[in-house]
N, C-alpha and C positions, 0 to 999 in steps of 0.2 A: 342271207341275201348277199350274193356276190355278183357284181356287175363288171363287165369288161367294156372299156371305152371304145366306141365305134371307131374302126380304122386304125387303132393302135393296140399295143399289147398291154396297156395300162389296166391294171385290175383294181377294182374297188372292193376291198374285203371288210366285212363288218362282223364283229364278235357276236356270239349269241346274247351276251349281256346287252349290247347296244340294240340288237334287233328286237329284243323284248321291250325295251324302252320306246323305240320308234313305233312299234305296233300300238302303243297306248295313245299315240297322236290321234288315231281315229276316234277315240272315245273322249277326247279332251277338247273343250271349246277354246282353250287357250294354253299355249305351251311356250316355254323359254328354253332355247338351246344355247348354253353359255360355255365358252372355252376360249383360250388364247388362239392366236394365229397358228395355222398349221395342223389343226386337229381334225380337219375334214368336215366341219360342221355343215357348210353349205352343200357339199357333195353328198353327205349322208341324207340330208332332208330331201334334196332333189331326187336322188336315186329311190328313196322310199316312196315319194309321191308318184314317180313315174311307174314304179312296179306295182303299186297298190291301188291306184285310182283308175277308174274307167276314163276313156278319152273324152267323154262328154262332161266330166266334172270340171268346173271352172276353177282355175288356180291363178290368182293374181300375185305376181312376184314383184315386190317393191324393193329396189336397191337404194339404200341411203348412201349419199355421197357427200363430199366436202363442198358444201354450197351454202348460200345465204339461208338462215333458218326459215325465213318466210317462204322461200322457194321450195325447200324440202317439205314444209308443211302443206303447201298447196298441192304438190304432187301426190302426197299421201292422201289428202282429202279427195282427190280425183279417183284414186283407187277405191276408196270407201264409197264414193258416189256410184261406182259400177255395181256395188253390192246392194246398197240402199240409197236410192236417189234422194229421198227426203233428208236423211241424216247427212249425206255428203253435201247437199246444198246448204244446210244449216251451218255446217262447219266452214264452208267457203264464204258464206255471208258474214260470219263472225270474224273471220280472218285469224291471224296468228294470236293465240290466246294471251290475255293479260289478266291482271288482277280483277278487272271488271267483267271479263267475258268467260273466264275459265269455268265458272259454274255452269253456264249454258252449254259450253263446249262439252263438258263431261256428261251432261244430261243427254246430249245428242248421241254421244258414243254409247252410253248405256242403253239407249233406246233403239239401237240398230236392229232392224228386222231382216231376217233371211231364213226362209223355210227350206230352200233347196240346199244341197251340199255344195259349199263354196269354201275355198282355202285362200287366206290372205297371209303371205309370207313376207315379213319385214326383215330384210337381210342387212348386214352391217349396221345394226341398230345403234351401236356405240357412236356412229357419226351423227345421229339424229337426237339421241336422248339428252345430250348436254344442253340443248336449246329449249326443250319442252319440259314442263314440270312433271314430277313423278305421278301426280294425280291424273294427268292426261293419259298416261300409259295404263294406270290401274283401271281407269274408266273404260278404255278400249278393250282390255282383256276381260272386263266384266260385261261385255256386250250382251244384248238380248237376242241375238240371232240363233235360232234353234239349230240351223244347219251350218252355221259359220264356224270354221276352225281358224284361229289366228296363231301363227307360229313366229316368234321373235328369235332371230339368230344374231348373236352378239358376242363380242369379246367380253372380257371380265367387267362386270357391273360394279359401279361405285356403291358404297355402303347405303346411301340414301335410296338409290334406285333399286338395289337388291332388296332392301326392306320393303319397299312399296310393291315390287313385282314378284320376285322369286320367293319371297317369304310369305306369300298369301295363299299357298296351297295349289298354285297352278302346276301342271306337269313341268318338271325341271330336269333337263338333260345336261349333264356337266362333263368336264374333262375326264373325270373318273369313268364315266360311261363310254366315252369315245376312245379312251386309252386301250392299247393292245397289250395283253399279257403274253407270257412266254409261249403258251400253247397256241394262242391266236397268231403269233408271229410265225410259228412253224407252219400252220395251215396256210397263211398268206404267202409265205415264201414257196411252199410246195405248189401252190397254184401258179406261181411264176416260174416253176421249173427248177427251184433251188431247194434241195433237201438239207436241212441242218438238224443237229442233235439238240438235246435239251440244254447242254452246256452252252452251245453257241447261241441258242435263243435267250438264255439268261444274260449272256454278254450283250446282246442287242438291247434287252430291257435295261441293263445297267447303264449303257451309253445313252439311251433315248428316253427312258421313263415312259415308254409306250406311246410317245408323241408320233403320230402317224407320218408326218412329213419326214421326220428324222428316221423312222423305221424304213421308209421308202428309200432314203439316201443310203442307208446301210445295205439295202438290197442291191442298189446300183453299184455300190463300192465292191460288194462281194462278187457280183456278176463280172465286174471288170478286172478285179485284182485277186479274187479268192480270199480276201481278208476284209475284216470290218475296220472302219476308219473313224477314230475319235475326232480327227482334225475337221472333217466335214461337219460334224455335229456342232463343234465350237463355232465354226464360221456361220452356220445356220442360226445358232442361238444369238450370235452377235447381231445379226440382221433382224431377226423376228422378236427377240426379247430385249436385248440391250438398247438398240436404237429407238425403241418405242417408249422407253422410260424418259421422264423429265430429268433435267439436270439435277434437281433436288433428289429425286429417287435414285439416280445413279450414285450420287455422292453418299447417300444413306447406305446403300448396299455395299459400297466400297469400305465404309467404316466397319461393317459387319464381317467383311471378307476374310479376316484372319481366322475365323471360326467356322466349323462345319455346322454347329448347332448354336442357337441363341434363344434366350427367353426375351420377353418384352422388356423386362427390367434391364437385362443386359444390353439390349438394343438401345434403350434410352441412355444408358451410361456411355456406350461407345459413340453415339451420335450427339451426345451432350443435349439431350432433350429432358425437360421436366416431365412431360407426358408425350406419348408417341402421337404424332400428327396423322391426319387421314392419308396424306400422300404416301407416308411410310408404310402404313398398313396395306395400302393398295399395292405397293411394290412387293410386299411379302406374299401376295396372292399368286405369284408366278407358279406355273405348273412344275417348275423345278425346285420349288421350296415346299416341303411338306410340313403341315402342322400336326404335331404329336399331342393329342389332347391329354393323354395320361400324364405326360411330363410337362405339359403346357409350354412347349418350346417348338421352334421352327428348325427344320433340318434342311440345309442346302445340298442339292445334288452335287456330286463330285465334279461333274463337268462344268456346272455353273460356277462352282468355287474356283476351278481352274481359269475360267474366263474372267472372273472378277479379279483374281490375283494378277492376271496380265494387264487388265485395265488399271488396276491400282498402281502398278509399276509404271505404266505409260503416263500417269499423272505427274511423275517426277519424283526425285529422291526425297524432297521435303515432305510431300504428301504421303508417300509410302511409309516414311519413317514415323510420321505422326500417327498413322493408323496402327502401326505395330506397337508404338509406345502406349497408345490408348488400350490396346489389347493386353499388353503387359501389365499396365497399372490395374486393369480390371481383375486380372488373375492374382496379382500381388495382394490386392485388397480382399480377395476371397480366399487367401491362404493357399492358392494353387501355385506353389513356388516353382515347380519344374516348368510349368507352362509359361509363367512370367519370365523366368530366366531365358527360355527359348525365344520369346518375342523380343526381349531386350538384346539378345545376341544378334538376331536378324537386323535390328535397328543399330547395332554396334554402339549401344549406350553402356559404356563400361561403368559409369557412375551408378546407374540403376542396378546393373548386375551385381556389383560388389556390395551394394547396400542390402542385398538379400541375405538371409540366413540359409545357405544352401548346404549346410553340413550333412543333411540327411539324404541328399540326392547325388553325392559325388560319384557313385558307381552306376547311376541310371542313364538311360537314353533320354536325350532332350530333343524331341522331334526326330529328325533324321540323323542326328549326330549324337555321339556319346558324350557324357560330361567330361571324361578325360581328354577327348579331342578339343572341347571348348576350353578346358583348363590350359592346355598347351597353347591354344590360339591367344587366350588372354595374356599369358606369360610373354608371348612374342610381340603382341601388338598394343597392349594397353599402355597409355602414357605413364611415365614414371611418377608424376605427381599424384595421379589417381591411385596407383599401387600403394604409395606411402600413406595416403589418406585412409586406406582401408587395409591396414596391416593384418587384422584378424582374418579377413576374407582371403587375403593373399597367402596366409599361412595354410588355410584350407586348400587353396590351389596347389601350394607346394606339397602338401601331404598327398594330394591326388596324383601329382607327378611321381612321387616316391613310390606310391602303391602300384603304379602301372609301369614301373621300371624305367622311367625317364630320369635317370640319375644325373646326367650332365645338365639337363634343363633345371632339375631341382637345385643343384649346387649353384648354378648361375643365378637363379631367382633369389636364393638365400643371400648370396653375396650382394645382389642389388638392394635387397631390403635392409641389409646391414650398413649400407653406405650412408 
């Protein structure tokens, strides 16, 4: 399924993997399409319905918006009333559900009758689900309409709603289904008149993780400049990912940001949690954070890491330093000396660096710098009283200088330590 937007050159391309999933909508009484912003959820469902259904088929498209919960509920009930007048009237009569009426409301939803083919699409579901209990949505999806198809289009579901809805066997289309792989990107770009090779396609995948809006931005950048642009992706991620996080979620991710991969235990240590809270788990559901089940760890996409590093620095010197020290302490406690030394060096904490036993790493690279480079830097910048407090460590620094031919610096350091 390839659709070209009328009056423009905008092409809607869908992978075979996604088309196979969309085709299953016809056989499913209830479906959930769940992915973050920019994955083309609404466009994919709309294009599928327009290309697959006859013009006589009724499609009711409900768009949830930021409004009073009671107002949103009434609008939804009026759409249901168009499908089954009795059920809709019952819902409107009961009004917004509470502890006393939720049972009757759910019964009305489960008893919806609809023999003809009808589609009810609930878009921007995330704007509505926070006000209505999960049992309401479960009952709606378990409707009794033989010809009724309900499609929920939503951003990432919370754990309670996910358990109640997506975890009950309904058709579930996710970000992994909507994501474009390298071969998909080549086909998509070719339709737009841009031929790229496999290596270029892999570059786009690496930059975008198959995120359709980001893939489109890369296409525009290539058409205009002949090159792909990481800057455009970071700006897009800032707007569509970072700005939609709560302040708590942002701070949590910034505490993780010194690392590319983290376990739940590690995340708790870095964020100073006894147990990881729900808002933190939701933050880890970003499309740019992969969960590796075999290793039981989360892996941050390189561009997300770059964005988080910039945001961490924007928070100021003290916050950035605290994040780096927490990372260093975690590595130190786990006997990961080289990594700990690197984080302490970034934080310019000479006390912590010189408290480590780094005798086995003096010829290694520490991040993007070699240990001999750091040894020279410590020699030149570390306060005298800290050097004298850690004589053994400074002798190891001196030995590193001697091994790497820094004889003048070696002699100067030895003279300083003898004073």
